[in-house]
C-alpha positions as CSV (number, residue, x, y, z in Angstrom):
1,M,0.0,0.0,0.0
2,T,1.3,3.5,-0.8
3,A,-1.1,5.8,1.0
4,D,-2.7,6.5,4.4
5,W,-6.1,5.5,3.0
6,R,-7.4,2.1,2.0
7,M,-10.7,1.3,0.3
8,P,-12.0,-1.9,2.1
9,A,-13.2,-4.7,-0.1
10,E,-17.0,-4.9,-0.4
11,W,-17.1,-8.1,1.6
12,E,-15.6,-6.5,4.7
13,P,-18.2,-5.6,7.4
14,H,-20.5,-2.7,6.7
15,E,-21.9,-0.1,8.9
16,R,-24.7,0.6,6.5
17,T,-25.6,1.0,2.8
18,W,-26.4,4.4,1.3
19,M,-28.9,5.0,-1.6
20,A,-30.6,7.9,-3.3
21,W,-34.3,8.2,-4.1
22,P,-35.3,8.8,-7.8
23,A,-36.1,12.5,-8.0
24,T,-36.3,13.9,-11.6
25,G,-35.3,13.3,-15.2
26,Y,-35.1,10.1,-17.2
27,T,-34.5,7.9,-14.2
28,L,-37.8,8.8,-12.6
29,G,-39.6,9.0,-16.0
30,E,-42.4,11.3,-17.2
31,D,-45.6,9.5,-16.7
32,E,-47.1,8.0,-13.5
33,A,-46.4,4.4,-14.6
34,D,-42.7,5.1,-15.2
35,K,-42.5,6.9,-11.8
36,A,-44.1,4.1,-10.0
37,E,-41.9,1.5,-11.7
38,A,-38.7,3.5,-10.8
39,R,-39.8,4.0,-7.2
40,T,-40.8,0.3,-6.8
41,A,-37.5,-0.8,-8.2
42,W,-35.4,1.4,-5.9
43,A,-37.5,0.4,-2.9
44,A,-37.2,-3.3,-3.7
45,V,-33.4,-3.1,-3.5
46,A,-33.5,-1.0,-0.3
47,N,-36.0,-3.3,1.4
48,A,-33.9,-6.3,0.5
49,I,-30.8,-4.8,1.9
50,V,-32.3,-3.7,5.2
51,R,-32.8,-7.3,6.2
52,F,-29.1,-7.6,6.5
53,E,-27.8,-4.1,7.5
54,P,-29.0,-0.5,8.1
55,V,-29.9,1.5,5.0
56,T,-30.0,5.3,4.7
57,M,-31.9,6.8,1.8
58,V,-31.1,10.3,0.6
59,A,-34.2,11.9,-0.8
60,D,-34.8,15.3,-2.3
61,P,-36.9,17.3,0.1
62,A,-39.8,17.3,-2.3
63,D,-39.8,13.5,-2.4
64,S,-39.1,12.3,1.1
65,S,-42.7,11.7,2.0
66,I,-43.2,9.7,-1.2
67,A,-40.1,7.6,-0.4
68,R,-41.5,6.9,3.1
69,E,-44.6,5.3,1.4
70,Y,-42.4,2.8,-0.4
71,L,-39.7,2.0,2.0
72,D,-39.5,-0.3,5.0
73,S,-40.0,1.6,8.2
74,A,-36.5,0.5,9.3
75,I,-34.9,2.6,6.6
76,D,-33.6,6.0,7.6
77,I,-34.4,8.9,5.2
78,V,-32.3,12.1,5.1
79,E,-32.9,15.1,2.8
80,A,-30.6,16.7,0.3
81,P,-31.3,18.2,-3.2
82,L,-30.8,15.6,-6.0
83,D,-30.6,15.5,-9.7
84,D,-30.5,11.7,-10.0
85,A,-30.4,8.5,-8.0
86,W,-27.2,6.6,-8.8
87,M,-25.5,6.7,-5.3
88,R,-22.6,4.5,-6.4
89,D,-21.5,7.3,-8.7
90,I,-22.6,10.5,-7.0
91,G,-21.8,9.5,-3.4
92,P,-18.5,9.2,-1.7
93,T,-16.2,6.2,-1.9
94,F,-15.6,5.3,1.8
95,V,-12.0,4.5,2.9
96,V,-10.3,3.8,6.2
97,D,-7.0,5.0,7.6
98,R,-4.3,3.0,9.3
99,D,-6.2,3.1,12.6
100,G,-9.5,2.1,11.1
101,G,-10.9,5.6,11.0
102,L,-13.4,6.3,8.3
103,A,-13.4,9.0,5.6
104,G,-15.1,9.5,2.2
105,V,-13.3,10.2,-1.1
106,D,-15.2,13.0,-2.8
107,W,-14.5,12.6,-6.5
108,I,-15.5,15.3,-9.0
109,F,-18.8,14.2,-10.5
110,N,-19.8,15.8,-13.8
111,G,-22.7,13.7,-15.1
112,W,-20.7,10.7,-16.4
113,G,-18.4,12.8,-18.5
114,A,-20.7,15.8,-19.1
115,A,-23.3,13.7,-20.9
116,S,-25.6,15.9,-23.0
117,W,-28.8,14.8,-21.2
118,A,-27.4,14.9,-17.6
119,T,-27.7,17.6,-14.9
120,W,-25.4,17.3,-12.0
121,E,-25.2,20.6,-10.1
122,K,-27.0,19.0,-7.1
123,D,-25.5,15.5,-7.4
124,A,-22.0,17.0,-7.4
125,R,-22.5,18.0,-3.8
126,I,-23.9,14.6,-2.6
127,G,-20.5,13.1,-1.9
128,A,-19.7,15.8,0.7
129,A,-23.3,15.7,2.0
130,V,-23.2,12.0,2.7
131,C,-19.9,12.4,4.5
132,D,-21.6,15.0,6.7
133,F,-24.6,12.8,7.4
134,A,-22.2,9.9,8.2
135,G,-20.1,12.2,10.4
136,T,-16.9,11.5,8.5
137,P,-14.2,13.8,7.0
138,T,-13.8,14.0,3.2
139,V,-10.8,13.3,1.1
140,S,-11.1,15.7,-1.8
141,S,-9.9,14.4,-5.2
142,P,-9.2,16.5,-8.3
143,M,-10.1,13.5,-10.5
144,I,-13.4,13.1,-12.3
145,N,-14.6,9.6,-11.3
146,E,-17.5,7.5,-10.2
147,G,-17.8,4.6,-7.8
148,G,-19.0,2.3,-10.5
149,G,-15.8,2.9,-12.4
150,I,-13.6,1.1,-9.9
151,H,-13.6,-2.2,-8.1
152,V,-11.0,-3.1,-5.4
153,N,-9.9,-6.3,-3.7
154,G,-9.0,-4.5,-0.5
155,T,-5.3,-5.5,-0.6
156,G,-3.9,-3.2,-3.2
157,T,-5.5,-3.9,-6.5
158,V,-8.1,-1.9,-8.4
159,M,-9.8,-2.7,-11.7
160,A,-10.7,0.2,-14.0
161,T,-11.5,1.0,-17.6
162,R,-9.6,3.4,-19.9
163,T,-12.7,4.8,-21.5
164,V,-13.9,6.0,-18.0
165,Q,-11.0,7.6,-16.1
166,L,-9.1,8.5,-19.2
167,G,-12.0,9.1,-21.5
168,D,-13.4,12.2,-23.2
169,G,-15.3,14.4,-20.8
170,R,-13.5,13.1,-17.7
171,N,-9.7,13.1,-17.4
172,S,-8.6,13.0,-21.0
173,G,-5.8,15.4,-20.2
174,W,-4.3,13.1,-17.6
175,T,-1.8,10.4,-18.2
176,Q,-2.5,6.8,-17.1
177,E,0.3,7.2,-14.5
178,Q,-1.5,10.3,-13.0
179,V,-4.7,8.3,-12.6
180,E,-2.8,5.4,-11.0
181,A,-1.1,7.8,-8.6
182,E,-4.5,9.3,-7.6
183,F,-5.9,5.8,-7.0
184,A,-2.8,5.1,-4.8
185,R,-3.4,8.3,-2.8
186,T,-7.1,7.9,-2.3
187,L,-7.7,4.1,-2.4
188,G,-4.4,2.8,-1.1
189,T,-3.8,0.7,-4.3
190,D,-0.5,-0.2,-5.8
191,R,-1.7,-2.1,-8.9
192,V,-4.3,-1.2,-11.5
193,I,-5.8,-3.7,-13.9
194,W,-6.9,-1.7,-16.9
195,F,-9.6,-2.9,-19.3
196,D,-9.8,-1.1,-22.6
197,R,-13.6,-0.9,-22.7
198,G,-16.8,-1.9,-21.0
199,L,-20.0,-3.6,-22.2
200,H,-21.5,-2.5,-25.6
201,R,-24.8,-1.0,-24.3
202,D,-22.9,1.2,-21.8
203,Y,-21.8,3.4,-24.7
204,D,-25.4,4.3,-25.7
205,D,-26.8,7.7,-24.9
206,F,-27.6,6.9,-21.2
207,G,-24.5,4.8,-20.6
208,T,-21.5,5.5,-18.4
209,R,-19.0,4.7,-21.2
210,G,-17.5,1.6,-19.6
211,H,-18.1,1.2,-15.9
212,V,-16.2,-1.8,-14.6
213,D,-18.9,-2.9,-12.1
214,I,-20.9,-4.7,-14.8
215,V,-17.8,-6.3,-16.4
216,A,-15.8,-7.8,-13.5
217,C,-15.6,-7.8,-9.8
218,F,-13.5,-9.3,-7.0
219,S,-15.2,-11.9,-4.8
220,D,-12.2,-12.4,-2.6
221,P,-8.6,-10.9,-2.8
222,T,-7.5,-13.3,-5.5
223,T,-10.7,-14.2,-7.3
224,V,-12.3,-12.2,-10.1
225,L,-15.9,-12.8,-11.4
226,V,-16.3,-12.0,-15.1
227,H,-19.4,-11.3,-17.1
228,D,-19.4,-14.1,-19.6
229,Q,-21.3,-13.4,-22.8
230,R,-21.3,-16.8,-24.5
231,N,-23.4,-16.0,-27.6
232,P,-21.1,-14.9,-30.5
233,E,-23.8,-12.8,-32.0
234,H,-23.7,-10.4,-29.1
235,P,-21.1,-7.6,-29.2
236,D,-20.1,-8.4,-25.6
237,F,-18.8,-11.8,-26.7
238,A,-15.7,-10.0,-27.9
239,V,-15.5,-7.9,-24.7
240,T,-15.5,-11.1,-22.6
241,A,-12.6,-12.4,-24.7
242,E,-10.6,-9.2,-24.2
243,V,-11.3,-9.2,-20.4
244,R,-10.2,-12.8,-20.1
245,E,-7.0,-12.1,-22.1
246,I,-6.1,-9.2,-19.9
247,L,-6.7,-11.1,-16.7
248,A,-4.6,-14.0,-18.0
249,G,-1.7,-11.7,-17.5
250,Y,-2.2,-11.8,-13.7
251,P,-1.3,-15.4,-12.7
252,D,-2.0,-14.7,-9.0
253,L,-5.7,-14.3,-9.8
254,T,-8.4,-16.9,-10.3
255,V,-11.1,-16.1,-12.9
256,I,-14.6,-17.4,-12.5
257,D,-17.0,-16.9,-15.5
258,V,-20.5,-15.9,-14.6
259,P,-22.7,-16.5,-17.7
260,A,-24.8,-13.7,-19.0
261,P,-28.6,-14.2,-19.1
262,D,-29.9,-16.0,-22.1
263,V,-31.8,-13.0,-23.3
264,L,-29.8,-11.0,-25.8
265,R,-32.0,-8.0,-26.8
266,D,-34.7,-5.7,-25.6
267,D,-36.7,-3.0,-27.4
268,E,-33.6,-0.7,-27.4
269,G,-31.1,-3.3,-28.8
270,W,-28.4,-5.5,-27.3
271,V,-28.8,-5.8,-23.5
272,D,-26.1,-5.3,-20.9
273,Y,-27.8,-7.4,-18.3
274,S,-25.1,-8.6,-15.9
275,Y,-25.0,-10.6,-12.7
276,I,-21.6,-8.9,-11.9
277,N,-23.6,-5.8,-10.8
278,H,-24.6,-7.3,-7.4
279,L,-24.1,-5.9,-3.9
280,I,-22.4,-7.7,-1.1
281,V,-24.0,-7.0,2.3
282,N,-23.5,-8.3,5.8
283,G,-24.4,-12.0,5.5
284,G,-25.9,-11.8,2.0
285,I,-25.7,-10.9,-1.7
286,I,-28.3,-8.8,-3.4
287,L,-28.3,-10.2,-6.9
288,C,-29.8,-8.8,-10.1
289,A,-32.6,-11.0,-11.6
290,F,-34.0,-10.7,-15.1
291,D,-36.8,-13.4,-15.2
292,D,-34.3,-15.5,-17.1
293,A,-33.0,-19.1,-16.9
294,G,-29.6,-17.6,-16.1
295,D,-30.8,-16.2,-12.8
296,E,-30.5,-19.4,-10.8
297,R,-27.4,-20.4,-12.7
298,A,-25.8,-17.2,-11.5
299,A,-27.1,-17.6,-8.0
300,E,-25.5,-21.1,-7.7
301,I,-22.1,-19.6,-8.9
302,L,-22.3,-16.8,-6.4
303,R,-23.3,-19.2,-3.6
304,A,-20.0,-20.9,-4.2
305,A,-18.1,-17.7,-4.6
306,Y,-19.4,-16.2,-1.4
307,P,-19.9,-19.2,1.0
308,G,-22.2,-18.6,3.9
309,R,-24.0,-15.7,2.4
310,E,-27.7,-15.7,1.5
311,I,-28.5,-14.9,-2.1
312,V,-31.5,-12.6,-2.6
313,L,-32.7,-12.1,-6.2
314,V,-34.3,-8.7,-7.0
315,D,-35.7,-7.9,-10.5
316,A,-33.2,-5.4,-12.0
317,R,-34.8,-4.9,-15.4
318,P,-36.3,-1.5,-14.5
319,L,-32.8,-0.4,-13.3
320,F,-31.0,-1.6,-16.4
321,A,-33.6,0.1,-18.6
322,R,-32.5,3.3,-16.9
323,G,-28.8,2.7,-17.3
324,G,-27.6,0.7,-14.3
325,G,-28.2,-2.0,-11.8
326,I,-28.2,-2.9,-8.1
327,H,-24.5,-2.1,-7.5
328,C,-25.0,1.3,-9.3
329,I,-27.7,2.5,-6.9
330,T,-26.0,1.5,-3.7
331,Q,-22.8,2.5,-1.8
332,Q,-21.5,0.6,1.2
333,Q,-20.1,2.3,4.3
334,P,-17.6,0.0,5.9
335,R,-17.5,-0.5,9.6
336,S,-15.0,1.8,11.3
337,G,-12.2,0.0,13.2
338,R,-12.3,2.7,15.9
339,A,-14.4,2.3,19.0
């Protein structure tokens, strides 16, 4: 490790999970049916998580009473102005110091690389706001980044994608070495596994342009779960091959393929449905479901990858239709090592 901070692995004990309630824009939708679908989807994830650990939902002041109608009474609601509801990306990345003290890395958020449809004036303040709610200091970063663009093993390795941290609209003026140095400073990493691109659908209008958290994730310090698109007709078949080739260069890591759902397309084109976009919680896994034969296949693989954890399937199709999944709308706060 090369810094005073370390981002704990997701399987380390949590204090709670943070989420944000759909407020405006394309995520919430325009008609009442779309709004109800979005709210029901976000609530289903929150209500599943709270069985395992505390959940705090950040809601826009105009929507907190609506959120209360959908959410389990055990879920805390706090108020802050919101543009959108993707807490993984707009919230802080929690880290710990050498003594176990907690802080939150406050990346620069600019609407996924200043996407033409996005607004982010309010969301850009959520990282610091969540740190205030949590009572933790912030570690300010000059780098444009989102939590969905990184995945760590907690012992020095981070996975990332060149079209995110080094892509247009984010840090295109930075060198790869500068990004790696900022990861080292903020996350405590000393090795970056770079993928060249993410899944095909993620480059559509409402995509993130390559977030790693639907491509690959660590399930323990030396095991990587990989989105395995097995149908050669799908553009992600080539992405899977590239990811496997890159990971083959790291002989200390074991790769486990997690087959993609059988469904290949929806009304908008090739799907990016991925079981990699799950959330690890205390004693459980909240896993994306797609009403697909692959759901139980993935659940069995994850039961083996995360022994002793209960697998809970939650329909993620309304989330993916809006550009993300379960991991994208959640952010874990690790348990502090300080009394």
